[in-house]
A tleap script that builds the chain and sets N, CA, C and O, in Angstrom:
source leaprc.protein.ff14SB
mol = sequence {
  NMET SER LEU ALA VAL ASP PRO ILE ASN ILE
  ILE ASN LEU ILE LEU CYS LEU THR ILE LEU
  ILE LEU GLY TYR SER GLY TYR LYS LYS ASP
  LYS ASN GLU LEU ALA ALA LEU ILE ALA THR
  ALA PHE GLY ILE PHE ALA ILE ALA HIE ILE
  LEU ALA ILE GLN GLY LEU GLU THR LEU LEU
  GLN GLU THR ILE ILE THR ILE ARG LEU PHE
  ALA TYR ALA LEU VAL ALA PHE SER LEU TYR
  ARG ILE THR HIE LYS CHIE
}
set mol.1.N position { -61.921 -19.830 -4.477 }
set mol.1.CA position { -62.024 -18.566 -5.184 }
set mol.1.C position { -63.489 -18.317 -5.505 }
set mol.1.O position { -64.156 -19.152 -6.116 }
set mol.2.N position { -63.973 -17.175 -5.092 }
set mol.2.CA position { -65.356 -16.828 -5.399 }
set mol.2.C position { -65.380 -15.641 -6.352 }
set mol.2.O position { -64.490 -14.790 -6.336 }
set mol.3.N position { -66.404 -15.604 -7.170 }
set mol.3.CA position { -66.540 -14.507 -8.119 }
set mol.3.C position { -67.007 -13.254 -7.401 }
set mol.3.O position { -67.911 -13.298 -6.567 }
set mol.4.N position { -66.380 -12.141 -7.736 }
set mol.4.CA position { -66.765 -10.843 -7.187 }
set mol.4.C position { -67.643 -10.163 -8.238 }
set mol.4.O position { -67.147 -9.463 -9.120 }
set mol.5.N position { -68.937 -10.378 -8.130 }
set mol.5.CA position { -69.858 -9.873 -9.139 }
set mol.5.C position { -70.118 -8.391 -8.880 }
set mol.5.O position { -71.093 -8.008 -8.234 }
set mol.6.N position { -69.220 -7.584 -9.404 }
set mol.6.CA position { -69.328 -6.131 -9.308 }
set mol.6.C position { -69.772 -5.626 -10.679 }
set mol.6.O position { -69.071 -5.831 -11.670 }
set mol.7.N position { -70.922 -4.972 -10.745 }
set mol.7.CA position { -71.425 -4.538 -12.053 }
set mol.7.C position { -70.453 -3.629 -12.807 }
set mol.7.O position { -70.420 -3.646 -14.037 }
set mol.8.N position { -69.674 -2.848 -12.088 }
set mol.8.CA position { -68.726 -1.955 -12.751 }
set mol.8.C position { -67.663 -2.758 -13.487 }
set mol.8.O position { -67.334 -2.447 -14.632 }
set mol.9.N position { -67.120 -3.791 -12.840 }
set mol.9.CA position { -66.119 -4.631 -13.501 }
set mol.9.C position { -66.716 -5.396 -14.683 }
set mol.9.O position { -66.060 -5.567 -15.711 }
set mol.10.N position { -67.951 -5.851 -14.537 }
set mol.10.CA position { -68.613 -6.564 -15.640 }
set mol.10.C position { -68.804 -5.624 -16.829 }
set mol.10.O position { -68.504 -5.986 -17.967 }
set mol.11.N position { -69.302 -4.421 -16.565 }
set mol.11.CA position { -69.522 -3.445 -17.647 }
set mol.11.C position { -68.186 -3.066 -18.284 }
set mol.11.O position { -68.082 -3.005 -19.509 }
set mol.12.N position { -67.170 -2.811 -17.470 }
set mol.12.CA position { -65.860 -2.469 -18.015 }
set mol.12.C position { -65.290 -3.604 -18.860 }
set mol.12.O position { -64.684 -3.354 -19.902 }
set mol.13.N position { -65.479 -4.842 -18.425 }
set mol.13.CA position { -65.015 -5.988 -19.201 }
set mol.13.C position { -65.718 -6.030 -20.556 }
set mol.13.O position { -65.071 -6.213 -21.587 }
set mol.14.N position { -67.028 -5.863 -20.557 }
set mol.14.CA position { -67.793 -5.886 -21.812 }
set mol.14.C position { -67.324 -4.764 -22.745 }
set mol.14.O position { -67.150 -4.984 -23.943 }
set mol.15.N position { -67.123 -3.569 -22.197 }
set mol.15.CA position { -66.663 -2.447 -23.019 }
set mol.15.C position { -65.245 -2.685 -23.552 }
set mol.15.O position { -64.957 -2.378 -24.709 }
set mol.16.N position { -64.379 -3.221 -22.724 }
set mol.16.CA position { -63.017 -3.526 -23.175 }
set mol.16.C position { -63.024 -4.550 -24.300 }
set mol.16.O position { -62.307 -4.403 -25.289 }
set mol.17.N position { -63.838 -5.586 -24.142 }
set mol.17.CA position { -63.904 -6.610 -25.178 }
set mol.17.C position { -64.507 -6.052 -26.463 }
set mol.17.O position { -64.104 -6.444 -27.558 }
set mol.18.N position { -65.465 -5.144 -26.340 }
set mol.18.CA position { -66.047 -4.490 -27.517 }
set mol.18.C position { -64.993 -3.681 -28.263 }
set mol.18.O position { -64.892 -3.763 -29.487 }
set mol.19.N position { -64.207 -2.898 -27.523 }
set mol.19.CA position { -63.149 -2.101 -28.141 }
set mol.19.C position { -62.074 -3.011 -28.733 }
set mol.19.O position { -61.531 -2.711 -29.796 }
set mol.20.N position { -61.766 -4.104 -28.066 }
set mol.20.CA position { -60.804 -5.075 -28.592 }
set mol.20.C position { -61.272 -5.597 -29.946 }
set mol.20.O position { -60.497 -5.640 -30.901 }
set mol.21.N position { -62.534 -5.989 -30.025 }
set mol.21.CA position { -63.082 -6.531 -31.280 }
set mol.21.C position { -63.107 -5.461 -32.371 }
set mol.21.O position { -62.723 -5.729 -33.510 }
set mol.22.N position { -63.554 -4.257 -32.031 }
set mol.22.CA position { -63.592 -3.178 -33.020 }
set mol.22.C position { -62.191 -2.803 -33.502 }
set mol.22.O position { -61.982 -2.580 -34.694 }
set mol.23.N position { -61.255 -2.735 -32.599 }
set mol.23.CA position { -59.875 -2.415 -32.976 }
set mol.23.C position { -59.265 -3.489 -33.850 }
set mol.23.O position { -58.574 -3.188 -34.824 }
set mol.24.N position { -59.515 -4.727 -33.510 }
set mol.24.CA position { -59.012 -5.839 -34.324 }
set mol.24.C position { -59.649 -5.795 -35.715 }
set mol.24.O position { -58.974 -6.033 -36.716 }
set mol.25.N position { -60.944 -5.491 -35.775 }
set mol.25.CA position { -61.627 -5.371 -37.065 }
set mol.25.C position { -61.031 -4.235 -37.896 }
set mol.25.O position { -60.842 -4.373 -39.105 }
set mol.26.N position { -60.738 -3.114 -37.238 }
set mol.26.CA position { -60.108 -1.990 -37.922 }
set mol.26.C position { -58.741 -2.355 -38.463 }
set mol.26.O position { -58.357 -1.927 -39.552 }
set mol.27.N position { -58.013 -3.142 -37.702 }
set mol.27.CA position { -56.697 -3.583 -38.167 }
set mol.27.C position { -56.837 -4.518 -39.363 }
set mol.27.O position { -56.122 -4.376 -40.355 }
set mol.28.N position { -57.749 -5.464 -39.271 }
set mol.28.CA position { -57.931 -6.427 -40.365 }
set mol.28.C position { -58.387 -5.729 -41.645 }
set mol.28.O position { -57.966 -6.096 -42.742 }
set mol.29.N position { -59.242 -4.732 -41.503 }
set mol.29.CA position { -59.793 -4.042 -42.671 }
set mol.29.C position { -58.762 -3.131 -43.335 }
set mol.29.O position { -58.571 -3.195 -44.549 }
set mol.30.N position { -58.106 -2.297 -42.559 }
set mol.30.CA position { -57.234 -1.259 -43.107 }
set mol.30.C position { -55.748 -1.460 -42.797 }
set mol.30.O position { -54.922 -0.636 -43.190 }
set mol.31.N position { -55.400 -2.537 -42.101 }
set mol.31.CA position { -54.026 -2.762 -41.644 }
set mol.31.C position { -53.521 -1.575 -40.820 }
set mol.31.O position { -52.352 -1.197 -40.896 }
set mol.32.N position { -54.442 -0.993 -40.023 }
set mol.32.CA position { -54.132 0.161 -39.190 }
set mol.32.C position { -53.465 -0.322 -37.899 }
set mol.32.O position { -54.117 -0.884 -37.019 }
set mol.33.N position { -52.158 -0.092 -37.808 }
set mol.33.CA position { -51.407 -0.563 -36.644 }
set mol.33.C position { -51.852 0.112 -35.353 }
set mol.33.O position { -51.825 -0.504 -34.288 }
set mol.34.N position { -52.259 1.364 -35.442 }
set mol.34.CA position { -52.709 2.059 -34.234 }
set mol.34.C position { -54.001 1.454 -33.696 }
set mol.34.O position { -54.190 1.374 -32.482 }
set mol.35.N position { -54.883 1.032 -34.585 }
set mol.35.CA position { -56.092 0.336 -34.135 }
set mol.35.C position { -55.710 -0.950 -33.416 }
set mol.35.O position { -56.321 -1.307 -32.408 }
set mol.36.N position { -54.702 -1.644 -33.930 }
set mol.36.CA position { -54.248 -2.882 -33.286 }
set mol.36.C position { -53.632 -2.603 -31.916 }
set mol.36.O position { -53.849 -3.364 -30.973 }
set mol.37.N position { -52.866 -1.516 -31.802 }
set mol.37.CA position { -52.255 -1.175 -30.511 }
set mol.37.C position { -53.322 -0.828 -29.474 }
set mol.37.O position { -53.249 -1.268 -28.326 }
set mol.38.N position { -54.302 -0.042 -29.882 }
set mol.38.CA position { -55.367 0.336 -28.954 }
set mol.38.C position { -56.200 -0.889 -28.583 }
set mol.38.O position { -56.589 -1.049 -27.426 }
set mol.39.N position { -56.474 -1.747 -29.555 }
set mol.39.CA position { -57.203 -2.992 -29.271 }
set mol.39.C position { -56.427 -3.841 -28.270 }
set mol.39.O position { -57.013 -4.408 -27.347 }
set mol.40.N position { -55.125 -3.926 -28.449 }
set mol.40.CA position { -54.281 -4.698 -27.528 }
set mol.40.C position { -54.346 -4.117 -26.124 }
set mol.40.O position { -54.451 -4.857 -25.145 }
set mol.41.N position { -54.284 -2.789 -26.025 }
set mol.41.CA position { -54.359 -2.143 -24.713 }
set mol.41.C position { -55.668 -2.496 -24.009 }
set mol.41.O position { -55.670 -2.804 -22.817 }
set mol.42.N position { -56.775 -2.451 -24.741 }
set mol.42.CA position { -58.050 -2.766 -24.106 }
set mol.42.C position { -58.188 -4.264 -23.831 }
set mol.42.O position { -58.910 -4.660 -22.916 }
set mol.43.N position { -57.513 -5.086 -24.602 }
set mol.43.CA position { -57.450 -6.507 -24.267 }
set mol.43.C position { -56.716 -6.719 -22.954 }
set mol.43.O position { -57.092 -7.575 -22.153 }
set mol.44.N position { -55.665 -5.934 -22.738 }
set mol.44.CA position { -54.917 -6.002 -21.476 }
set mol.44.C position { -55.781 -5.500 -20.317 }
set mol.44.O position { -55.781 -6.094 -19.239 }
set mol.45.N position { -56.518 -4.402 -20.541 }
set mol.45.CA position { -57.455 -3.946 -19.514 }
set mol.45.C position { -58.462 -5.052 -19.175 }
set mol.45.O position { -58.816 -5.241 -18.011 }
set mol.46.N position { -58.916 -5.776 -20.195 }
set mol.46.CA position { -59.885 -6.856 -19.976 }
set mol.46.C position { -59.309 -7.916 -19.035 }
set mol.46.O position { -60.025 -8.455 -18.191 }
set mol.47.N position { -58.029 -8.211 -19.180 }
set mol.47.CA position { -57.384 -9.187 -18.291 }
set mol.47.C position { -57.470 -8.720 -16.840 }
set mol.47.O position { -57.774 -9.508 -15.944 }
set mol.48.N position { -57.200 -7.438 -16.615 }
set mol.48.CA position { -57.286 -6.895 -15.246 }
set mol.48.C position { -58.709 -7.007 -14.709 }
set mol.48.O position { -58.904 -7.318 -13.534 }
set mol.49.N position { -59.702 -6.758 -15.555 }
set mol.49.CA position { -61.096 -6.863 -15.108 }
set mol.49.C position { -61.475 -8.314 -14.824 }
set mol.49.O position { -62.211 -8.589 -13.876 }
set mol.50.N position { -60.986 -9.227 -15.625 }
set mol.50.CA position { -61.258 -10.658 -15.382 }
set mol.50.C position { -60.675 -11.079 -14.033 }
set mol.50.O position { -61.328 -11.792 -13.272 }
set mol.51.N position { -59.460 -10.644 -13.737 }
set mol.51.CA position { -58.846 -10.974 -12.446 }
set mol.51.C position { -59.662 -10.405 -11.288 }
set mol.51.O position { -59.831 -11.058 -10.258 }
set mol.52.N position { -60.166 -9.185 -11.466 }
set mol.52.CA position { -60.994 -8.567 -10.419 }
set mol.52.C position { -62.302 -9.330 -10.245 }
set mol.52.O position { -62.742 -9.562 -9.120 }
set mol.53.N position { -62.920 -9.719 -11.352 }
set mol.53.CA position { -64.182 -10.467 -11.294 }
set mol.53.C position { -63.973 -11.819 -10.613 }
set mol.53.O position { -64.868 -12.319 -9.932 }
set mol.54.N position { -62.809 -12.400 -10.796 }
set mol.54.CA position { -62.502 -13.685 -10.164 }
set mol.54.C position { -62.168 -13.540 -8.680 }
set mol.54.O position { -61.870 -14.528 -8.007 }
set mol.55.N position { -62.219 -12.323 -8.178 }
set mol.55.CA position { -61.967 -12.102 -6.759 }
set mol.55.C position { -60.497 -12.041 -6.400 }
set mol.55.O position { -60.140 -12.208 -5.234 }
set mol.56.N position { -59.643 -11.805 -7.374 }
set mol.56.CA position { -58.201 -11.790 -7.138 }
set mol.56.C position { -57.626 -10.385 -7.020 }
set mol.56.O position { -56.407 -10.214 -6.980 }
set mol.57.N position { -58.492 -9.384 -6.966 }
set mol.57.CA position { -58.035 -7.996 -6.968 }
set mol.57.C position { -57.155 -7.681 -5.753 }
set mol.57.O position { -56.142 -6.998 -5.897 }
set mol.58.N position { -57.514 -8.155 -4.582 }
set mol.58.CA position { -56.725 -7.891 -3.384 }
set mol.58.C position { -55.427 -8.695 -3.394 }
set mol.58.O position { -54.360 -8.172 -3.071 }
set mol.59.N position { -55.525 -9.952 -3.763 }
set mol.59.CA position { -54.361 -10.835 -3.774 }
set mol.59.C position { -53.326 -10.387 -4.800 }
set mol.59.O position { -52.125 -10.450 -4.537 }
set mol.60.N position { -53.779 -9.939 -5.958 }
set mol.60.CA position { -52.883 -9.561 -7.050 }
set mol.60.C position { -52.876 -8.056 -7.325 }
set mol.60.O position { -52.731 -7.628 -8.470 }
set mol.61.N position { -53.032 -7.271 -6.281 }
set mol.61.CA position { -53.163 -5.824 -6.446 }
set mol.61.C position { -51.997 -5.210 -7.227 }
set mol.61.O position { -52.223 -4.430 -8.152 }
set mol.62.N position { -50.763 -5.548 -6.870 }
set mol.62.CA position { -49.608 -4.987 -7.564 }
set mol.62.C position { -49.565 -5.419 -9.023 }
set mol.62.O position { -49.223 -4.627 -9.901 }
set mol.63.N position { -49.909 -6.669 -9.279 }
set mol.63.CA position { -49.930 -7.188 -10.650 }
set mol.63.C position { -50.984 -6.464 -11.480 }
set mol.63.O position { -50.725 -6.090 -12.624 }
set mol.64.N position { -52.155 -6.267 -10.917 }
set mol.64.CA position { -53.233 -5.582 -11.639 }
set mol.64.C position { -52.856 -4.129 -11.900 }
set mol.64.O position { -53.156 -3.595 -12.968 }
set mol.65.N position { -52.208 -3.489 -10.947 }
set mol.65.CA position { -51.749 -2.109 -11.163 }
set mol.65.C position { -50.745 -2.074 -12.314 }
set mol.65.O position { -50.819 -1.200 -13.178 }
set mol.66.N position { -49.820 -3.009 -12.326 }
set mol.66.CA position { -48.822 -3.074 -13.397 }
set mol.66.C position { -49.481 -3.317 -14.749 }
set mol.66.O position { -49.119 -2.686 -15.742 }
set mol.67.N position { -50.445 -4.227 -14.786 }
set mol.67.CA position { -51.170 -4.515 -16.026 }
set mol.67.C position { -51.856 -3.250 -16.534 }
set mol.67.O position { -51.758 -2.918 -17.715 }
set mol.68.N position { -52.541 -2.554 -15.650 }
set mol.68.CA position { -53.262 -1.342 -16.057 }
set mol.68.C position { -52.312 -0.227 -16.477 }
set mol.68.O position { -52.597 0.491 -17.435 }
set mol.69.N position { -51.191 -0.068 -15.783 }
set mol.69.CA position { -50.209 0.945 -16.172 }
set mol.69.C position { -49.670 0.665 -17.575 }
set mol.69.O position { -49.514 1.580 -18.384 }
set mol.70.N position { -49.389 -0.596 -17.850 }
set mol.70.CA position { -48.901 -0.971 -19.181 }
set mol.70.C position { -49.948 -0.660 -20.247 }
set mol.70.O position { -49.618 -0.134 -21.310 }
set mol.71.N position { -51.199 -0.982 -19.966 }
set mol.71.CA position { -52.268 -0.718 -20.929 }
set mol.71.C position { -52.437 0.782 -21.153 }
set mol.71.O position { -52.580 1.216 -22.296 }
set mol.72.N position { -52.423 1.579 -20.091 }
set mol.72.CA position { -52.517 3.034 -20.240 }
set mol.72.C position { -51.342 3.575 -21.048 }
set mol.72.O position { -51.520 4.452 -21.893 }
set mol.73.N position { -50.150 3.060 -20.795 }
set mol.73.CA position { -48.972 3.494 -21.549 }
set mol.73.C position { -49.120 3.163 -23.036 }
set mol.73.O position { -48.705 3.944 -23.892 }
set mol.74.N position { -49.704 2.020 -23.338 }
set mol.74.CA position { -49.923 1.635 -24.729 }
set mol.74.C position { -50.929 2.562 -25.408 }
set mol.74.O position { -50.739 2.935 -26.566 }
set mol.75.N position { -51.983 2.933 -24.713 }
set mol.75.CA position { -52.955 3.891 -25.262 }
set mol.75.C position { -52.268 5.250 -25.466 }
set mol.75.O position { -52.440 5.876 -26.512 }
set mol.76.N position { -51.501 5.701 -24.485 }
set mol.76.CA position { -50.811 6.986 -24.595 }
set mol.76.C position { -49.829 6.978 -25.769 }
set mol.76.O position { -49.746 7.952 -26.517 }
set mol.77.N position { -49.098 5.899 -25.927 }
set mol.77.CA position { -48.168 5.768 -27.047 }
set mol.77.C position { -48.910 5.836 -28.380 }
set mol.77.O position { -48.457 6.489 -29.320 }
set mol.78.N position { -50.045 5.162 -28.451 }
set mol.78.CA position { -50.849 5.175 -29.681 }
set mol.78.C position { -51.332 6.585 -29.994 }
set mol.78.O position { -51.257 7.033 -31.138 }
set mol.79.N position { -51.825 7.277 -28.983 }
set mol.79.CA position { -52.292 8.643 -29.188 }
set mol.79.C position { -51.143 9.581 -29.543 }
set mol.79.O position { -51.314 10.494 -30.351 }
set mol.80.N position { -49.994 9.364 -28.954 }
set mol.80.CA position { -48.810 10.143 -29.313 }
set mol.80.C position { -48.486 9.953 -30.786 }
set mol.80.O position { -48.205 10.923 -31.490 }
set mol.81.N position { -48.523 8.723 -31.252 }
set mol.81.CA position { -48.230 8.445 -32.674 }
set mol.81.C position { -49.257 9.105 -33.577 }
set mol.81.O position { -48.912 9.578 -34.660 }
set mol.82.N position { -50.520 9.145 -33.148 }
set mol.82.CA position { -51.560 9.788 -33.960 }
set mol.82.C position { -51.297 11.295 -34.041 }
set mol.82.O position { -51.422 11.892 -35.110 }
set mol.83.N position { -50.938 11.900 -32.923 }
set mol.83.CA position { -50.794 13.363 -32.880 }
set mol.83.C position { -49.451 13.846 -33.425 }
set mol.83.O position { -49.288 15.038 -33.686 }
set mol.84.N position { -48.499 12.950 -33.598 }
set mol.84.CA position { -47.175 13.362 -34.075 }
set mol.84.C position { -46.806 12.672 -35.390 }
set mol.84.O position { -45.651 12.306 -35.611 }
set mol.85.N position { -47.802 12.502 -36.254 }
set mol.85.CA position { -47.511 11.959 -37.583 }
set mol.85.C position { -46.710 12.966 -38.386 }
set mol.85.O position { -46.881 14.178 -38.250 }
set mol.86.N position { -45.844 12.443 -39.216 }
set mol.86.CA position { -45.062 13.339 -40.089 }
set mol.86.C position { -45.529 13.198 -41.506 }
set mol.86.O position { -45.003 13.863 -42.399 }
savepdb mol mol.pdb
quit
């Protein structure tokens, strides 16, 4: 297994981890569940980027697509909850 050093995947990984940390901090500070959900989604995105960086993107293409779809669905669900508060 060789590393696929693609700057886009590296930058996306760093940004995902940053959002994960900020979201987790927001949850710890205010017990904001939506911050935790969004942080979790970006943590899941980070997993997909790690797999791509490890050169597994072609081998695990369907798995990575599923991971990303789940993460997008989690972000969409979080935004839905924000926009439909009662």
